[in-house]
C-alpha positions in Angstrom: 14.8 -12.1 4.3 14.0 -15.7 3.0 12.0 -16.3 -0.1 9.1 -17.8 1.9 8.9 -14.8 4.1 8.8 -12.4 1.2 6.0 -14.4 -0.5 4.1 -14.2 2.8 4.5 -10.4 2.9 3.5 -10.1 -0.8 0.2 -12.1 -0.1 -0.4 -10.1 3.1 -0.2 -6.7 1.3 -2.7 -8.0 -1.4 -5.1 -9.4 1.2 -5.0 -6.2 3.1 -5.6 -4.0 0.0 -8.6 -6.2 -1.0 -9.9 -6.1 2.6 -9.6 -2.4 2.9 -11.2 -1.8 -0.5 -14.2 -4.2 0.3 -14.8 -2.8 3.7 -14.6 0.8 2.3 -17.0 0.2 -0.4 -19.4 -1.8 1.8 -19.6 1.0 4.4 -19.4 3.8 2.0 -16.3 5.4 3.6 -15.3 7.4 0.6 -12.0 8.0 -1.3 -9.7 7.4 1.8 -10.2 3.7 1.7 -9.6 3.6 -2.0 -6.3 5.5 -1.7 -5.4 3.3 1.3 -6.1 0.1 -0.6 -4.1 1.5 -3.5 -1.1 2.0 -1.2 -1.2 -1.5 0.0 -1.6 -2.7 -3.6 1.5 -0.8 -4.5 3.3 -2.4 -1.6 2.3 -5.9 -2.7 3.4 -5.2 -6.3 6.8 -3.9 -5.0 7.3 -7.0 -2.9 6.2 -9.2 -5.8 8.7 -7.6 -8.1 11.4 -8.0 -5.3 10.5 -11.7 -5.2 10.4 -12.2 -9.0 13.7 -10.3 -9.7 16.3 -12.0 -7.4 19.3 -10.1 -8.8 18.0 -6.7 -7.7 17.4 -5.8 -4.1 14.4 -3.6 -4.1 14.6 -3.0 -0.3 18.1 -1.5 -0.4 19.9 1.6 -1.7 18.2 4.0 -4.0 15.2 1.7 -4.7 14.4 1.7 -1.0 14.4 5.5 -0.9 12.1 5.5 -3.9 9.8 3.1 -2.1 9.8 5.1 1.1 9.1 8.4 -0.8 6.1 6.9 -2.7 4.7 5.5 0.6 5.2 8.9 2.3 3.3 10.5 -0.6 0.6 7.9 -0.2 0.4 8.7 3.6 0.1 12.4 2.9 -2.7 11.8 0.3 -4.5 9.5 2.8 -4.3 12.2 5.5 -5.7 14.9 3.1 -8.5 12.6 2.0 -9.4 11.8 5.6 -9.4 15.5 6.5 -11.7 16.2 3.6 -13.9 13.3 4.6 -14.2 14.5 8.2 -15.0 18.0 7.0 -17.8 16.7 4.8 -19.4 14.8 7.8 -19.9 17.9 9.9 
């Protein structure tokens, strides 16, 4: 991936994180949006480190599996938060 495309991805993840956090707080959607924005913030930081450290490929090998595992844990946490939010709405 080219350097410019990685920078665009980094900015995109940060913008999505800020947008989700803002919308979640504005509409009082609970912890689900906070965890979701934290996931996108983590993705932005990961991509930023990948851009700033050109000697290490953070999207290949063991580091890619670490990234995928952390994202999977975030997705499970988001699902659990959403289920809890839906139960509290009934």
